[in-house]
TIRO-2110 file (N, C-alpha, C; in Angstrom, 1 decimal):
// TIRO-2110
-37.4, 44.7, -27.6, N, 1, A
-35.6, 44.7, -26.9, CA, 1, A
-35.7, 47.1, -27.6, C, 1, A
-36.0, 47.4, -26.5, N, 2, A
-36.5, 48.6, -26.4, CA, 2, A
-35.1, 49.8, -26.6, C, 2, A
-34.8, 50.2, -27.7, N, 3, A
-33.5, 50.9, -28.0, CA, 3, A
-33.4, 52.1, -27.3, C, 3, A
-32.4, 52.4, -26.3, N, 4, A
-32.2, 53.4, -25.6, CA, 4, A
-31.1, 54.3, -26.5, C, 4, A
-31.1, 55.7, -26.5, N, 5, A
-30.2, 56.1, -27.1, CA, 5, A
-29.1, 57.2, -25.8, C, 5, A
-28.2, 57.5, -26.1, N, 6, A
-27.1, 58.4, -25.2, CA, 6, A
-27.9, 59.9, -24.7, C, 6, A
-27.6, 60.2, -23.9, N, 7, A
-28.3, 61.5, -23.5, CA, 7, A
-27.7, 62.6, -24.3, C, 7, A
-26.5, 62.5, -24.7, N, 8, A
-25.8, 63.5, -25.4, CA, 8, A
-24.9, 64.5, -24.9, C, 8, A
-24.4, 64.5, -23.3, N, 9, A
-24.7, 66.2, -22.3, CA, 9, A
-23.7, 66.8, -23.4, C, 9, A
-23.4, 68.2, -22.6, N, 10, A
-23.2, 69.0, -22.9, CA, 10, A
-21.4, 69.3, -23.4, C, 10, A
-21.1, 69.0, -24.4, N, 11, A
-19.8, 69.2, -25.0, CA, 11, A
-19.0, 70.2, -23.8, C, 11, A
-17.6, 70.1, -23.6, N, 12, A
-17.1, 70.5, -22.3, CA, 12, A
-17.1, 70.7, -21.2, C, 12, A
-18.4, 69.5, -20.7, N, 13, A
-18.3, 69.4, -19.5, CA, 13, A
-17.1, 68.7, -18.9, C, 13, A
-16.8, 68.8, -17.6, N, 14, A
-15.9, 68.0, -16.9, CA, 14, A
-16.2, 66.7, -16.7, C, 14, A
-15.3, 65.6, -17.1, N, 15, A
-15.5, 64.6, -16.7, CA, 15, A
-15.5, 64.2, -14.9, C, 15, A
-16.4, 63.7, -14.7, N, 16, A
-16.4, 63.5, -13.2, CA, 16, A
-15.3, 62.2, -12.5, C, 16, A
-15.2, 62.2, -11.7, N, 17, A
-14.3, 61.7, -11.1, CA, 17, A
-14.7, 59.8, -10.8, C, 17, A
-13.8, 59.0, -10.9, N, 18, A
-14.8, 57.7, -10.4, CA, 18, A
-13.6, 57.0, -9.7, C, 18, A
-14.0, 55.9, -9.2, N, 19, A
-12.8, 55.4, -8.1, CA, 19, A
-13.1, 53.6, -8.1, C, 19, A
-13.5, 52.9, -9.0, N, 20, A
-13.7, 51.8, -9.3, CA, 20, A
-13.0, 50.2, -9.3, C, 20, A
-13.2, 49.4, -9.1, N, 21, A
-12.4, 47.9, -8.9, CA, 21, A
-12.4, 47.5, -10.1, C, 21, A
-11.3, 46.8, -10.6, N, 22, A
-11.1, 46.2, -12.2, CA, 22, A
-11.4, 44.9, -12.1, C, 22, A
-11.2, 44.1, -13.3, N, 23, A
-11.3, 42.7, -13.2, CA, 23, A
-10.2, 41.9, -12.3, C, 23, A
-9.5, 42.9, -12.0, N, 24, A
-8.2, 41.7, -11.5, CA, 24, A
-8.1, 42.3, -10.0, C, 24, A
-9.6, 43.2, -9.3, N, 25, A
-9.2, 43.5, -8.1, CA, 25, A
-8.5, 44.4, -7.5, C, 25, A
-8.1, 45.6, -9.1, N, 26, A
-7.2, 46.6, -8.7, CA, 26, A
-8.2, 47.8, -8.9, C, 26, A
-7.9, 48.8, -7.9, N, 27, A
-8.6, 49.8, -8.0, CA, 27, A
-8.1, 51.0, -8.9, C, 27, A
-9.0, 51.6, -9.6, N, 28, A
-8.8, 52.6, -10.7, CA, 28, A
-9.7, 53.7, -10.5, C, 28, A
-8.5, 54.7, -10.5, N, 29, A
-9.5, 56.1, -10.6, CA, 29, A
-9.3, 56.9, -11.6, C, 29, A
-10.0, 58.1, -11.9, N, 30, A
-9.8, 58.8, -13.2, CA, 30, A
-8.5, 59.4, -13.0, C, 30, A
-7.6, 60.0, -11.9, N, 31, A
-6.7, 60.5, -12.0, CA, 31, A
-5.7, 59.6, -12.0, C, 31, A
-5.8, 58.5, -12.4, N, 32, A
-4.5, 57.3, -12.7, CA, 32, A
-4.1, 57.8, -14.2, C, 32, A
-4.7, 58.4, -15.2, N, 33, A
-5.0, 58.8, -16.0, CA, 33, A
-4.3, 60.3, -16.6, C, 33, A
-4.5, 60.9, -16.0, N, 34, A
-3.9, 62.0, -15.9, CA, 34, A
-2.5, 62.5, -16.6, C, 34, A
-2.2, 63.2, -17.6, N, 35, A
-1.1, 63.3, -18.3, CA, 35, A
-1.8, 62.8, -19.8, C, 35, A
-2.5, 61.8, -19.7, N, 36, A
-2.9, 61.5, -21.3, CA, 36, A
-3.2, 62.7, -22.2, C, 36, A
-3.2, 62.3, -23.1, N, 37, A
-4.0, 63.4, -24.3, CA, 37, A
-5.3, 63.3, -24.2, C, 37, A
-6.2, 62.1, -23.8, N, 38, A
-7.5, 62.2, -23.7, CA, 38, A
-7.7, 60.7, -23.2, C, 38, A
-8.9, 60.9, -22.5, N, 39, A
-9.4, 59.6, -22.1, CA, 39, A
-11.0, 59.4, -22.7, C, 39, A
-11.2, 58.1, -23.0, N, 40, A
-12.2, 57.6, -23.6, CA, 40, A
-12.7, 56.2, -22.5, C, 40, A
-14.0, 57.1, -21.7, N, 41, A
-14.8, 56.1, -21.1, CA, 41, A
-16.3, 55.8, -21.7, C, 41, A
-15.9, 54.2, -21.6, N, 42, A
-17.1, 53.6, -22.2, CA, 42, A
-17.9, 53.0, -21.4, C, 42, A
-19.0, 53.0, -21.1, N, 43, A
-20.2, 52.2, -20.7, CA, 43, A
-21.0, 51.3, -21.3, C, 43, A
-20.3, 49.8, -20.9, N, 44, A
-20.7, 48.9, -21.4, CA, 44, A
-21.4, 47.6, -20.7, C, 44, A
-21.3, 46.4, -21.3, N, 45, A
-21.7, 45.5, -20.3, CA, 45, A
-21.1, 44.2, -21.0, C, 45, A
-21.6, 43.1, -20.4, N, 46, A
-21.8, 41.9, -21.2, CA, 46, A
-22.7, 41.3, -22.1, C, 46, A
-24.1, 41.0, -21.7, N, 47, A
-24.7, 40.5, -22.1, CA, 47, A
-25.6, 41.2, -23.5, C, 47, A
-25.3, 42.7, -23.3, N, 48, A
-26.4, 43.7, -24.8, CA, 48, A
-26.0, 43.3, -25.7, C, 48, A
-27.1, 42.7, -26.9, N, 49, A
-26.7, 42.5, -28.5, CA, 49, A
-25.8, 44.1, -29.0, C, 49, A
-26.0, 45.1, -28.6, N, 50, A
-25.7, 45.7, -29.4, CA, 50, A
-23.6, 46.1, -28.8, C, 50, A
-23.4, 45.8, -27.5, N, 51, A
-22.3, 45.5, -27.0, CA, 51, A
-21.7, 44.3, -27.9, C, 51, A
-22.3, 43.6, -27.7, N, 52, A
-21.7, 42.1, -28.6, CA, 52, A
-21.2, 42.5, -30.1, C, 52, A
-22.4, 43.3, -30.6, N, 53, A
-22.3, 43.3, -32.4, CA, 53, A
-20.8, 43.9, -32.2, C, 53, A
-20.4, 44.9, -31.3, N, 54, A
-19.3, 45.9, -31.8, CA, 54, A
-17.6, 45.4, -31.0, C, 54, A
-18.2, 44.3, -30.1, N, 55, A
-16.9, 44.1, -29.0, CA, 55, A
-15.7, 43.9, -29.4, C, 55, A
-15.6, 42.8, -30.8, N, 56, A
-13.8, 43.0, -31.0, CA, 56, A
-13.6, 43.9, -31.7, C, 56, A
-14.2, 44.7, -32.6, N, 57, A
-13.8, 46.1, -33.0, CA, 57, A
-13.4, 46.9, -31.6, C, 57, A
-14.4, 46.6, -30.6, N, 58, A
-13.8, 47.7, -29.7, CA, 58, A
-12.5, 47.3, -29.0, C, 58, A
-12.2, 46.2, -28.7, N, 59, A
-11.1, 45.6, -28.3, CA, 59, A
-10.2, 46.1, -29.2, C, 59, A
-10.1, 46.2, -30.9, N, 60, A
-9.2, 46.3, -31.7, CA, 60, A
-8.7, 47.9, -31.3, C, 60, A
-10.2, 48.6, -31.5, N, 61, A
-9.6, 50.1, -30.7, CA, 61, A
-8.9, 50.6, -30.4, C, 61, A
-9.5, 50.0, -28.8, N, 62, A
-8.5, 49.8, -27.6, CA, 62, A
-6.9, 49.9, -27.8, C, 62, A
-6.5, 48.7, -28.5, N, 63, A
-5.1, 48.2, -28.6, CA, 63, A
-4.8, 49.4, -29.7, C, 63, A
-5.1, 49.4, -30.8, N, 64, A
-4.6, 50.9, -31.5, CA, 64, A
-4.5, 52.1, -31.0, C, 64, A
-5.7, 52.6, -30.5, N, 65, A
-5.8, 54.1, -29.6, CA, 65, A
-4.8, 53.9, -28.3, C, 65, A
-4.9, 52.9, -27.4, N, 66, A
-3.8, 52.9, -26.3, CA, 66, A
-2.6, 53.3, -26.8, C, 66, A
-2.1, 52.8, -27.9, N, 67, A
-0.8, 52.4, -28.5, CA, 67, A
-0.3, 53.9, -28.8, C, 67, A
-1.5, 55.1, -29.1, N, 68, A
-1.0, 56.3, -29.7, CA, 68, A
-1.1, 57.7, -28.9, C, 68, A
-1.6, 56.6, -27.2, N, 69, A
-1.8, 57.6, -26.1, CA, 69, A
-2.6, 57.7, -25.2, C, 69, A
-4.1, 57.4, -25.7, N, 70, A
-5.4, 57.8, -25.6, CA, 70, A
-5.5, 56.8, -24.6, C, 70, A
-5.8, 57.3, -23.0, N, 71, A
-6.2, 56.3, -22.2, CA, 71, A
-7.9, 55.7, -22.4, C, 71, A
-8.1, 54.7, -22.4, N, 72, A
-9.4, 54.2, -22.1, CA, 72, A
-9.7, 53.0, -21.2, C, 72, A
-10.9, 53.3, -20.5, N, 73, A
-11.4, 52.4, -19.6, CA, 73, A
-13.0, 52.1, -20.1, C, 73, A
-13.2, 51.4, -19.5, N, 74, A
-14.7, 50.7, -19.6, CA, 74, A
-15.4, 50.6, -18.3, C, 74, A
-16.7, 50.6, -18.2, N, 75, A
-17.3, 50.4, -17.2, CA, 75, A
-18.8, 49.9, -17.1, C, 75, A
-18.4, 48.8, -16.1, N, 76, A
-20.3, 47.6, -16.2, CA, 76, A
-21.2, 48.5, -15.4, C, 76, A
-22.3, 49.3, -15.4, N, 77, A
-23.1, 49.6, -14.2, CA, 77, A
-24.0, 48.8, -14.4, C, 77, A
-24.4, 47.9, -14.9, N, 78, A
-25.3, 47.0, -14.7, CA, 78, A
-25.8, 46.3, -13.2, C, 78, A
-27.3, 46.2, -13.3, N, 79, A
-27.4, 45.4, -11.9, CA, 79, A
-27.3, 43.8, -11.9, C, 79, A
-26.4, 43.4, -11.3, N, 80, A
-25.8, 42.2, -11.9, CA, 80, A
-27.1, 40.8, -10.9, C, 80, A
-28.1, 41.5, -10.2, N, 81, A
-28.7, 40.4, -9.8, CA, 81, A
-29.7, 40.5, -10.4, C, 81, A
-29.9, 41.2, -11.2, N, 82, A
-31.0, 40.6, -12.5, CA, 82, A
-30.8, 40.5, -13.5, C, 82, A
-29.1, 40.8, -13.9, N, 83, A
-28.2, 40.3, -15.2, CA, 83, A
-27.3, 39.9, -14.6, C, 83, A
-27.1, 38.5, -14.3, N, 84, A
-26.3, 37.8, -13.9, CA, 84, A
-24.7, 37.4, -15.0, C, 84, A
-25.1, 37.7, -16.0, N, 85, A
-24.2, 37.8, -17.0, CA, 85, A
-23.3, 38.7, -16.9, C, 85, A
-23.4, 39.9, -16.3, N, 86, A
-22.8, 41.1, -16.1, CA, 86, A
-22.3, 41.4, -14.9, C, 86, A
-22.1, 40.0, -14.1, N, 87, A
-21.2, 40.2, -12.9, CA, 87, A
-19.7, 40.7, -12.9, C, 87, A
-19.2, 40.5, -11.9, N, 88, A
-17.7, 40.6, -11.9, CA, 88, A
-17.3, 39.4, -12.7, C, 88, A
-17.3, 38.1, -12.2, N, 89, A
-17.0, 37.0, -12.6, CA, 89, A
-16.9, 36.8, -14.2, C, 89, A
-17.9, 37.6, -14.7, N, 90, A
-18.2, 37.2, -16.0, CA, 90, A
-17.5, 38.1, -17.1, C, 90, A
-17.4, 40.0, -15.6, N, 91, A
-16.3, 40.3, -16.7, CA, 91, A
-15.2, 40.3, -17.1, C, 91, A
-14.5, 39.5, -16.0, N, 92, A
-13.4, 38.7, -16.2, CA, 92, A
-13.0, 38.0, -17.2, C, 92, A
-13.9, 36.7, -17.3, N, 93, A
-14.4, 36.2, -18.3, CA, 93, A
-14.3, 36.9, -20.1, C, 93, A
-15.2, 37.6, -19.6, N, 94, A
-15.5, 38.7, -21.1, CA, 94, A
-14.1, 39.3, -21.8, C, 94, A
-13.5, 40.2, -20.4, N, 95, A
-12.4, 40.9, -20.9, CA, 95, A
-11.2, 40.0, -21.3, C, 95, A
-10.9, 38.3, -20.8, N, 96, A
-10.1, 37.4, -21.5, CA, 96, A
-10.4, 37.4, -22.7, C, 96, A
-11.5, 36.6, -23.0, N, 97, A
-12.3, 36.2, -24.0, CA, 97, A
-11.6, 37.0, -25.4, C, 97, A
-12.5, 38.6, -25.2, N, 98, A
-12.3, 39.5, -25.9, CA, 98, A
-10.8, 40.1, -26.2, C, 98, A
-10.2, 40.2, -25.2, N, 99, A
-8.6, 40.9, -25.2, CA, 99, A
-8.6, 42.1, -24.9, C, 99, A
-9.5, 42.5, -24.1, N, 100, A
-9.6, 43.8, -23.4, CA, 100, A
-8.1, 44.7, -23.2, C, 100, A
-7.7, 45.2, -23.5, N, 101, A
-6.5, 45.7, -23.3, CA, 101, A
-6.3, 47.1, -22.0, C, 101, A
-7.9, 47.7, -22.4, N, 102, A
-8.2, 48.7, -21.1, CA, 102, A
-8.9, 48.1, -19.8, C, 102, A
-8.9, 48.7, -19.0, N, 103, A
-9.4, 48.3, -17.3, CA, 103, A
-10.8, 48.3, -17.7, C, 103, A
-11.7, 47.1, -17.3, N, 104, A
-12.8, 46.7, -17.3, CA, 104, A
-13.2, 46.9, -15.9, C, 104, A
-14.2, 48.2, -15.3, N, 105, A
-14.5, 48.3, -14.2, CA, 105, A
-16.1, 47.9, -13.5, C, 105, A
-15.9, 48.0, -12.3, N, 106, A
-17.5, 47.4, -11.9, CA, 106, A
-17.6, 48.5, -11.2, C, 106, A
-19.4, 49.1, -11.6, N, 107, A
-19.7, 50.2, -10.6, CA, 107, A
-21.1, 49.4, -10.0, C, 107, A
-20.4, 48.9, -8.9, N, 108, A
-21.8, 48.5, -8.4, CA, 108, A
-22.7, 49.1, -7.7, C, 108, A
-22.3, 50.4, -7.3, N, 109, A
-23.6, 51.3, -6.5, CA, 109, A
-24.0, 51.9, -7.7, C, 109, A
-23.5, 51.8, -8.8, N, 110, A
-24.1, 53.1, -10.1, CA, 110, A
-23.7, 54.2, -10.0, C, 110, A
-23.5, 54.7, -9.1, N, 111, A
-22.9, 56.3, -8.9, CA, 111, A
-22.2, 56.8, -9.9, C, 111, A
-21.2, 56.3, -10.8, N, 112, A
-20.7, 56.9, -11.5, CA, 112, A
-21.5, 56.6, -12.8, C, 112, A
-22.3, 55.4, -13.1, N, 113, A
-23.0, 55.9, -14.7, CA, 113, A
-24.1, 57.1, -14.1, C, 113, A
-24.6, 57.7, -13.0, N, 114, A
-25.3, 58.4, -13.2, CA, 114, A
-24.6, 59.8, -13.0, C, 114, A
-23.3, 59.9, -12.4, N, 115, A
-22.6, 61.1, -12.8, CA, 115, A
-22.1, 61.5, -13.8, C, 115, A
-22.0, 60.3, -14.9, N, 116, A
-21.9, 60.7, -16.4, CA, 116, A
-23.1, 60.7, -16.9, C, 116, A
-24.1, 60.8, -16.4, N, 117, A
-25.3, 60.7, -17.4, CA, 117, A
-25.7, 59.6, -17.9, C, 117, A
-24.8, 58.4, -18.0, N, 118, A
-24.9, 57.2, -19.2, CA, 118, A
-26.3, 56.8, -19.3, C, 118, A
-26.7, 56.7, -20.4, N, 119, A
-28.0, 56.0, -20.2, CA, 119, A
-28.2, 54.7, -21.0, C, 119, A
-27.1, 54.1, -21.5, N, 120, A
-27.1, 53.1, -22.8, CA, 120, A
-25.8, 52.2, -22.9, C, 120, A
-26.1, 51.0, -23.6, N, 121, A
-24.6, 50.0, -23.3, CA, 121, A
-24.8, 49.9, -24.8, C, 121, A
-23.4, 50.2, -25.9, N, 122, A
-22.4, 51.2, -25.2, CA, 122, A
-22.6, 52.5, -25.2, C, 122, A
-21.8, 53.2, -24.2, N, 123, A
-22.3, 54.8, -24.2, CA, 123, A
-20.8, 55.3, -24.0, C, 123, A
-20.6, 56.3, -25.2, N, 124, A
-19.2, 57.0, -25.2, CA, 124, A
-19.0, 58.0, -25.0, C, 124, A
-17.9, 58.3, -24.0, N, 125, A
-17.6, 60.0, -23.5, CA, 125, A
-15.8, 59.9, -23.6, C, 125, A
-15.8, 60.6, -24.9, N, 126, A
-14.5, 61.0, -24.7, CA, 126, A
-14.1, 62.2, -25.0, C, 126, A
-12.9, 62.3, -23.6, N, 127, A
-12.5, 63.9, -22.7, CA, 127, A
-11.0, 64.5, -23.4, C, 127, A
-10.7, 65.3, -23.7, N, 128, A
-9.4, 66.2, -23.8, CA, 128, A
-8.6, 65.9, -22.9, C, 128, A
-7.5, 66.5, -23.1, N, 129, A
-6.4, 66.4, -21.8, CA, 129, A
-6.6, 67.2, -20.4, C, 129, A
-7.8, 68.1, -20.8, N, 130, A
-8.2, 69.2, -19.4, CA, 130, A
-9.1, 68.2, -18.8, C, 130, A
-9.8, 66.9, -19.4, N, 131, A
-11.0, 66.4, -18.8, CA, 131, A
-12.0, 67.1, -19.1, C, 131, A
-12.4, 67.9, -20.3, N, 132, A
-13.3, 68.3, -20.9, CA, 132, A
-14.3, 67.4, -22.0, C, 132, A
-15.4, 67.6, -22.2, N, 133, A
-15.9, 66.2, -23.1, CA, 133, A
-15.7, 66.8, -24.5, C, 133, A
-15.4, 66.0, -25.3, N, 134, A
-14.8, 66.7, -26.4, CA, 134, A
-15.4, 65.8, -27.6, C, 134, A
-16.2, 64.3, -27.1, N, 135, A
-17.2, 63.6, -28.3, CA, 135, A
-18.0, 62.7, -27.0, C, 135, A
-19.5, 62.8, -27.7, N, 136, A
-20.6, 61.9, -27.1, CA, 136, A
-21.2, 61.1, -28.1, C, 136, A
-21.1, 60.1, -28.5, N, 137, A
-22.0, 59.7, -29.6, CA, 137, A
-21.5, 58.1, -29.9, C, 137, A
-21.6, 58.0, -30.9, N, 138, A
-21.7, 56.7, -31.8, CA, 138, A
-20.2, 55.9, -32.1, C, 138, A
-20.6, 54.6, -32.0, N, 139, A
-19.0, 53.9, -32.1, CA, 139, A
-19.0, 54.3, -34.0, C, 139, A
-20.2, 53.6, -34.4, N, 140, A
-20.5, 54.1, -36.2, CA, 140, A
-22.0, 54.0, -36.1, C, 140, A
-22.5, 53.5, -37.6, N, 141, A
-24.0, 53.8, -38.2, CA, 141, A
-24.1, 52.1, -37.6, C, 141, A
-23.1, 51.3, -37.8, N, 142, A
-23.7, 49.8, -37.5, CA, 142, A
-24.3, 49.0, -36.5, C, 142, A
-25.4, 48.4, -36.6, N, 143, A
-26.4, 48.0, -35.7, CA, 143, A
-26.6, 46.7, -35.8, C, 143, A
-26.7, 45.8, -35.0, N, 144, A
-27.5, 44.2, -35.4, CA, 144, A
-28.2, 44.1, -36.3, C, 144, A
-28.0, 43.6, -37.0, N, 145, A
-29.2, 43.1, -38.0, CA, 145, A
-29.3, 44.2, -39.2, C, 145, A
-28.5, 45.5, -39.1, N, 146, A
-28.8, 46.2, -40.4, CA, 146, A
-27.5, 46.1, -41.2, C, 146, A
-26.7, 45.0, -41.4, N, 147, A
-26.0, 44.5, -42.9, CA, 147, A
-24.8, 45.9, -42.5, C, 147, A
-25.0, 46.7, -41.8, N, 148, A
-23.5, 47.5, -42.2, CA, 148, A
-22.1, 47.3, -41.6, C, 148, A
-21.0, 47.3, -42.0, N, 149, A
-19.8, 46.6, -41.0, CA, 149, A
-19.5, 47.4, -39.7, C, 149, A
-19.1, 47.3, -39.0, N, 150, A
-18.6, 47.6, -38.0, CA, 150, A
-17.3, 48.2, -38.1, C, 150, A
-17.0, 49.2, -38.5, N, 151, A
-15.7, 50.4, -38.4, CA, 151, A
-15.0, 51.0, -37.2, C, 151, A
-15.9, 51.7, -36.6, N, 152, A
-15.8, 52.4, -35.5, CA, 152, A
-15.5, 54.0, -36.1, C, 152, A
-15.7, 54.0, -37.2, N, 153, A
-15.5, 55.7, -37.9, CA, 153, A
-15.8, 56.8, -37.2, C, 153, A
-17.0, 56.6, -36.5, N, 154, A
-17.3, 58.0, -35.8, CA, 154, A
-16.3, 58.3, -35.0, C, 154, A
-16.0, 56.9, -33.8, N, 155, A
-15.2, 57.0, -32.8, CA, 155, A
-13.7, 57.7, -33.3, C, 155, A
-13.4, 56.4, -34.5, N, 156, A
-12.0, 56.7, -34.3, CA, 156, A
-11.9, 58.5, -35.0, C, 156, A
-12.8, 58.8, -35.8, N, 157, A
-12.5, 59.9, -36.4, CA, 157, A
-12.5, 61.0, -35.1, C, 157, A
-13.0, 60.9, -34.1, N, 158, A
-13.4, 62.1, -32.8, CA, 158, A
-11.6, 61.5, -32.2, C, 158, A
-11.5, 60.4, -32.2, N, 159, A
-10.3, 60.0, -31.7, CA, 159, A
-9.2, 61.0, -32.2, C, 159, A
-8.9, 60.9, -33.5, N, 160, A
-7.8, 61.2, -34.5, CA, 160, A
-7.8, 62.9, -34.4, C, 160, A
-9.3, 63.1, -34.3, N, 161, A
-9.3, 64.6, -34.3, CA, 161, A
-8.8, 65.1, -32.7, C, 161, A
-9.0, 64.2, -31.4, N, 162, A
-8.3, 64.8, -30.3, CA, 162, A
-7.2, 64.8, -30.2, C, 162, A
-6.2, 63.7, -30.7, N, 163, A
-5.2, 63.4, -30.5, CA, 163, A
-4.1, 64.1, -31.9, C, 163, A
-4.6, 64.7, -32.8, N, 164, A
-4.2, 65.6, -33.5, CA, 164, A
-4.2, 67.2, -33.2, C, 164, A
-4.8, 67.6, -32.0, N, 165, A
-5.4, 68.6, -31.7, CA, 165, A
-6.8, 69.4, -32.8, C, 165, A
-7.0, 69.0, -33.5, N, 166, A
-8.0, 69.5, -34.5, CA, 166, A
-9.5, 69.8, -33.5, C, 166, A
-10.3, 70.4, -34.0, N, 167, A
-11.8, 71.0, -33.3, CA, 167, A
-12.5, 69.3, -33.2, C, 167, A
-13.4, 69.2, -32.4, N, 168, A
-14.0, 67.8, -32.5, CA, 168, A
-15.3, 68.0, -33.4, C, 168, A
-15.5, 67.0, -33.8, N, 169, A
-16.4, 66.4, -34.8, CA, 169, A
-17.7, 67.4, -34.7, C, 169, A
-18.4, 67.9, -35.4, N, 170, A
-19.7, 68.9, -35.8, CA, 170, A
-20.8, 67.7, -35.3, C, 170, A
-20.7, 66.9, -36.2, N, 171, A
-21.4, 65.9, -36.6, CA, 171, A
-21.5, 64.6, -35.4, C, 171, A
-22.2, 64.9, -34.3, N, 172, A
-22.2, 63.5, -33.5, CA, 172, A
-23.6, 63.2, -33.0, C, 172, A
-23.6, 61.7, -33.5, N, 173, A
-25.0, 61.1, -33.6, CA, 173, A
-24.8, 60.3, -32.2, C, 173, A
-25.9, 60.3, -31.7, N, 174, A
-26.0, 59.5, -29.7, CA, 174, A
-25.8, 58.1, -30.5, C, 174, A
-25.3, 57.8, -29.3, N, 175, A
-25.2, 56.3, -29.3, CA, 175, A
-26.4, 55.2, -29.0, C, 175, A
-26.6, 54.1, -29.5, N, 176, A
-27.8, 53.5, -29.2, CA, 176, A
-27.7, 52.3, -28.5, C, 176, A
-28.5, 51.8, -27.8, N, 177, A
-28.3, 50.1, -27.2, CA, 177, A
-29.3, 49.8, -26.3, C, 177, A
-28.7, 49.0, -25.3, N, 178, A
-30.1, 48.6, -24.2, CA, 178, A
-29.5, 49.8, -23.2, C, 178, A
-31.0, 50.0, -22.6, N, 179, A
-31.0, 50.7, -21.1, CA, 179, A
-29.9, 49.9, -20.3, C, 179, A
-29.2, 50.9, -19.4, N, 180, A
-28.4, 50.7, -18.4, CA, 180, A
-29.6, 49.6, -16.9, C, 180, A
-29.0, 48.4, -16.7, N, 181, A
-30.1, 48.1, -15.7, CA, 181, A
-29.9, 48.5, -14.4, C, 181, A
-31.0, 49.5, -13.9, N, 182, A
-30.7, 50.0, -12.9, CA, 182, A
-31.4, 49.4, -12.0, C, 182, A
-30.6, 49.5, -10.4, N, 183, A
-31.0, 48.8, -9.6, CA, 183, A
-32.7, 49.5, -9.3, C, 183, A
-33.5, 48.7, -8.4, N, 184, A
-35.4, 49.5, -8.3, CA, 184, A
-34.5, 51.0, -7.2, C, 184, A
-35.3, 52.0, -7.5, N, 185, A
-35.0, 53.1, -7.3, CA, 185, A
-33.8, 54.2, -7.5, C, 185, A
-32.7, 53.5, -8.4, N, 186, A
-31.6, 54.2, -8.2, CA, 186, A
-31.6, 54.8, -9.7, C, 186, A
-32.5, 54.5, -11.1, N, 187, A
-32.6, 55.3, -11.8, CA, 187, A
-32.8, 56.7, -12.0, C, 187, A
-32.0, 57.3, -12.9, N, 188, A
-32.0, 58.9, -12.9, CA, 188, A
-33.5, 59.5, -12.4, C, 188, A
-34.6, 58.2, -13.1, N, 189, A
-35.9, 59.3, -13.0, CA, 189, A
-36.9, 58.7, -11.7, C, 189, A
-35.5, 57.7, -10.8, N, 190, A
-36.4, 57.3, -9.4, CA, 190, A
-36.8, 56.0, -9.8, C, 190, A
-36.9, 55.5, -11.4, N, 191, A
-37.6, 54.3, -11.5, CA, 191, A
-36.2, 53.0, -11.0, C, 191, A
-36.8, 51.9, -11.6, N, 192, A
-35.6, 50.8, -12.1, CA, 192, A
-35.5, 50.7, -13.4, C, 192, A
-34.7, 49.7, -13.8, N, 193, A
-34.5, 48.5, -14.6, CA, 193, A
-35.0, 49.9, -16.1, C, 193, A
END
């Protein structure tokens, strides 16, 4: 398994628009979250061991921070033809099984992943009320097999700073995980997978 890091987009970058179906068949748009103090966009999938490692804590994070007013949305951009575990049908099951309270969206064309410069699962992008990138980085230091507890401390710290009107954390470590499973010729470098 090859480890892929976040690209670490420039802070202050404006969040690209999106318009994608969720697991209930409803279309969700970035503008639906206008007025929230911040928006967390998570690129994730069902099969990646790095996502599996944090998904229960991520579901808890979503519940807690949505109650604080943060908008949260997850996007699955993987090619389901080569990774059927990441199909929309399996996203429905995954969302129900782990109690995701945030919309889980399907990026079939992979255009949203490209627009966000997403590279791995999980990949986190936290935007302020003006849709400016405030944090991009890891959930925490825990990885499958390293024995560290899953706490979400890095993302929690960033979300707390955003919601409390403080400056963005200076130390932002890239997230790491599986690469997005690109369709042939769709990867940002023109390749696939």
